[in-house]
N, C-alpha and C positions, 0 to 999 in steps of 0.2 A: 274476205272482208270488203274488197273493193267492188264498186259497181262500174268502174272505168277500165278500159283496156290496159293490160300490163305493158310495161316498158322493158324490152329485152335486156338481159344482162344484169338487172338489179330490180328485184321486185319484193319489197318487204311484205311479210304476212302479218296476221293479227298479233302473233306473239312478239314481233319486233316492236310494235307500238305499245302493247299492253305491259311490257316490262317497266315502262314509266308509270310509277305509282303516284306521281305529282307530289312527292315529299318536299321538294324545294331545296334539297341539299346542294343542288347544282347552282343555285342562284348567285351566290357570292363568288363563284368561280367563273361566271360568264362575263366577259368584258363588256358586252353591250348592255347587259342588265346593270352592271356596276356603273355604267355611264348614265343611263336614262331611267332606271328603276321602273321600267314598263314590263308588265307581264307578257305582253305580245312579243317583246324582244328578249325573252328568256328561253332557255331550252324547253322547259315544259310548256310554255306558252306557244312556242313554235310547233311542238309536237301536237298539241291540241288542234292547231290550225291544220296541220297535215292530215290528221285523222278525219276532220270534217270534209276536207277536199277529197281524200281517198274514198270516203263513204258516199260521195256525191251530194253531201248536205250543204256544201259551199262551193262557189266557183273559184277558178284560178283568176282572181281579180287583182287590180293594182295594189290593194291593201295587203293581200297575201304575198304578192311579189316583193313589195317593199320590205316586209318583215323578214322574209327568207333571204333577200339580198343583203340585208344589214348584218346577217350572221357572218362571223369571220371564219367559220368552220375550223376553229382552233382545237376543238374536241376536248377542251378542259373539263367540260361537263362529263365526259366519259370517265375521266380519272376520278371525279368526285362521286359518280353515281354508284350507290350500293347495289343496284339491281342489274347492272351490266347492260344498260341501254346503249346500243350502237348508234349513237346520234350522228356520227359522220356519214354512215350509210343512209340514214333517213333523210338528212338534209340534201345529200347529193341526188337522191331519188326525187325529192321535192323539186329540186332545180331542173332535173331532167323533165319532169312533168310541166314545169313552167315553159321550158324551151319548146315543148311539143304543143302545149295548149294555149299559150299566151303570145300575143303579137306585140313585141316591143317596138318602140319608135324606130323608124327606118334606119337612121344613122347608128343607133345602138346595135341593131341586128347586123348591119354590114360590118361594123367594127369587130364584133365578136366572131363573125364568120371568117373574116380576113385573118384575124389574129390566130384563131385556133385551127383553121383548116388550110390557110394559104401561106402563113409565115412560120409559126413555131415548128411544124413538121419538116420544114425545108431548110437545112443548114445554109445553103447558098444565099437564100433570101435573107436569113438572119444576118449573115456576113455583109451583104450589100447594104442593108438598112443601118447596120452598125457603122459602116464606113461613112455614111451620110451624117450620122449623129456625131461621129468623131470629128468630122470636118466642122460641124456647127460648134463643137466644144473647143476646138484648137484654133480656129481661124479668127477668133475675136467676135464672131456673131453672137455667141452666148453672152459674153460680157456686155456687148452693145444692147442686146435684148433686155438684160437685167437692169442696166442703168437707165435705159430709155423709158421704162415704165410700161412698155407695150404688153409684157407678160401679165402685169397686174391688171391692166385695162381689159385684157381678155380672160381674166380670172384663171390664169394658168400658172401664176407665180409659184404657188405651193407645190403643184404637181411637178413643175419643171425642176424645182429644188431637189426633188427625190430621184431625178434621173441618175442612173449609174454612169460613172466615167468609163468610156470605152477604152479597151486595152490597145496598146501599140501593136501587139502581135496577138493573134487569136489562137485558142487552144485547138481549133480544128486541124492545125498542122500536125497534131499528135495522134490523130485518128489512124489506126492501123499499126501503131508503133508498139514494140515490146521493150520494157525497161527491166534489166536484169538485177536480181538481188545483189546487194553488197555482202560478201562473205557467204556463209552457209545459207542455202535456200531453205526457208521454213514453210513457205506457202506460195501458191500460184493463184493470183487473183485477177479478175477483170475489173476495170475501172469505168464507171459511168460518168461522163463529163458534163451532162446537162445540155441545155439549149442556149438560153441567153447567157448562162454562166460561161460559155465558151468564148464570149466576146467581152465579158465584163469581169470575170473572175479567173482569168487564165493563170495568174500568179498563185492563186489559192490551189488550183488543180495541180500546178507544177510542184508546189510545196507538199501537197498530199502525196504525190508520187515519190518525192525525195524521202519523206518520212517512212513510207512503206518499204522502199528498196533498202533504206538504211537499217531496217529491222528484219531483213531477210525475206522480202517478198518479191517474186517476179510479178511485174504488173503489165498486163496486156490491155490496150485501149482498142476495143473492137471498132473496125472502120465504119460499119454501116449503122451504128447507133444513132438515134434521133431523140427528140424531146420525149420525156417520160409520159406526158399526157396529163400531168397533175392539174394544170390550169384549166384545161378543157373539161376534165372530169369534175372539178370543183364547180365549174360554171354551168354544168348540166349538159354539155355537149358530149354525150357518151360515145357517139359514133366517131367523132374526131379522136377521142381517147383510145377507142378500140383500134383505130387504124395505126396509130403510132405504137401501140402495144404489140400489134402483129409484127411490125418492122423490128422492134427490139427483141422480140422472142426469136426471130430469125438471126439477128445480129449476134446474139450471145449463145446460140445453140451450137452443138457439135464440138465444144471445147471442154477440156477437163479442168474446171476452175474449182478451187476450194471455196471461193465466195465471189459474189458480184458486189462491188463496193461503191458507195457514193458518199460524198461529203456534204450533200444537200439533204437536210431532214425532210423537206417537202417532197423531193423526188423519191427518197427512200420509202416514205409512207405509202405513196402510190405504187411503187414498184413491188412492195410487199403485198399489195392487194390486187394484183393484176387479174387474178381469177374472178374477182367481183365484176369485171367488165364483160364476162362471158357466161352463158348458161352451160350447164353440165353436159348438154348434148352437142355443144359446138366443139369442133376439132381443136381449137386453141386452148380449151379449158385445162386439159391435163398438162399441156406444155407450160401454161401459166402457173399451175400449181408447183411444178418442178422449179421453174424460174424463181418464183417468189420465195421458195424455201432456201435459196442460196443467197438472197439479197441481205446485206448487212450495212448498217451505217459504219463508216470507217472508224469512228471512235469505239463503237461496240465491238468491232472485229479486233482492233489493236489491244483493247483492254483485256480481251480473252486470250489473244495470242501472247501478249506480254511484250514489253519493250526490252530490247537487248542492246540497242545502240546507246553509247554513253551520252549523257546530257550535261551541258554546261549549267552552272548555277545562274539563276535569274533572281536578282535582288529587287523584286518589284511586288507590288500589291495588285492583285487582279480579282475581279468578280465575274461570276458566270451567269449568263442569261439562258435559261432553258428555251430551246426552240420548241414551239408547240407540237409540231409533227414528229419530233424526236421523243419528247416526254409523253405527250398524250396520245399521239398516233402510234408510236412504236414501243412505248413503255420503257424507254431507255433513259435512265436518270443518272446512275452512278458512273457509267463508263467514262464520259468526258471529264468528270471531276477526278476520277482515279488517274487519268492521264495527266491532268494538270498537277496533281499532287506528286507525280513522279518527277517533276522538274525540281532539281535541288534549289533550296533557299526561296522558292516561290511562296508568297503568302496569298492563300486563297480565302477570300471572305465571301460569305453568302449574300446574295442580292435579295433584299426584301421583295416579296411577291414576284420572284423570278419565274414562277409558273404561269403568270398572266401575260397574255399576248402583247407584243410591242406595237402592234398595229399594222405590220407589213402584210401578212396573210395573202400571199400571192399577188393579186392585182387590187387588193382591197384599198391600198393607199392611193390608188388611182380612181377607183369607182366610188369610194366613200372617204374622200380625203379628210374632211373635217373630223370625223370620228377617229380616223387613223392618227391624226395629229394630236388629238386629245389623249389617246392611249399612249402615244410616244412621249408626250410631255410628262405624264405620270411616271412612265418608265425611267426617263432621264432624271427625274427628281430622286427616285430611289437609287439609281446608279450613282448619282453624285453623293448621296448620303454615305456610301461605302468608303469614300475617299480613295478608291482604287484608281491607279494610273491607267489601267487597261480593263476594258470590258471584253469578255470572251464569249463566243456563242458557237453554234454548230450548223448554221444554215445561211446561205448567201443572201436570202431575202432579209433576214434579221440583220445581217451585216450592213446591208444597204440602208435599211431603216434607221439603225442606231448610229451609223456614221453621220447620217443627215441630222439626227437628233443631237449628237455631240456638238455639231457645228451650229445648229439653230439655237441651242440652249447654252452654248459657250462653256461646256463642262471641262474642256481641255483634255478629255480622255480619248485614247486611241481605241479602236474597236477591231478585234482580230478573231479569226476562226481558231478553234483548238489546234487544227493542223498547222496554221501559220505560226502559232506560238511554239509548238513542238519543233517545227522546222528551224526557227531561229535559235533553238536551244541545242540543236545537233552539234556535236564536236566535229 
């Protein structure tokens, strides 16, 4: 189909594009189409643009880049599509082509290169930058910056409000540690701790391990694991994603695990698709196939294994927000709900439009802040309508976004991960 050179590791063929019959059933499920009602910002509109570029009929120009960049890559269109279009694969390929054929402004290029190649793959650098941010947050500088108006003057106020609070202790200290099952051992699992999550969601990772061990799992946290590569892959920097994939394949190799678990839906979706980063003739391809076959979201794994640890009653009303890359990327819907229903006396109410993205989408709330906040406002309106005291979700990015939303919109709701709520319910 293409008149252009292929990009190694991911190259759609004619059938990948032709599955889209332009029926439009995806439109109402696409967050950006719901916002702007522009065909160019819908899945089928973007696919049409991809086809033209792929055939050499249109250049990779600023207009193409803008419409592809505005996509959240939430993959809700995949769930809605009756033809099985693998839109996530197509948009990542389009972004890889943009990275290869389009010259972004200098500072944008440098920021992306530094983030995806110099920081996220290197835990020590993440920890160093996290300590600097923690000093900013704890020393009074953050309060001063907010009150002085300097952030608003620099047009940074909304982005700064979405910054995660840095942990007092980092989860990096748990790398290389094994946690033994409480009672009879039912499974032996490896835990993937993430990258930024190790300095911002350490408590969530600790809670996840407590729930697993309480339900009979030995939990090993492999020492040499690094960032999953999701952010780099979604941004089109596939070489950076391949590099961290190679490191993780080595870190989790040689051990007899029943599963490799993550509590981050975005990480899990990428880990389950590691083979997409390599061609079949590359030595890593088969290792990636074996690796991804063992990856499970922790809710998916526990719902199948079954809870054995007694749970205390929880007399509260909660609602569940589907994480895009758990529902649409991994096709896991019922598992987190089943775990929540297992908590005695808990009232679970469905969240209207729970399958529509909250606007977090990796770094989307940084790169497309205005659109992200519009989606968040809509999400918080629906969350408030449930009259639930707690919003529960299954991805750290969603937690961060919706905690900011609860504060911005003053809903008075706490936002927790499924594992955090289960951990609080353990006897």
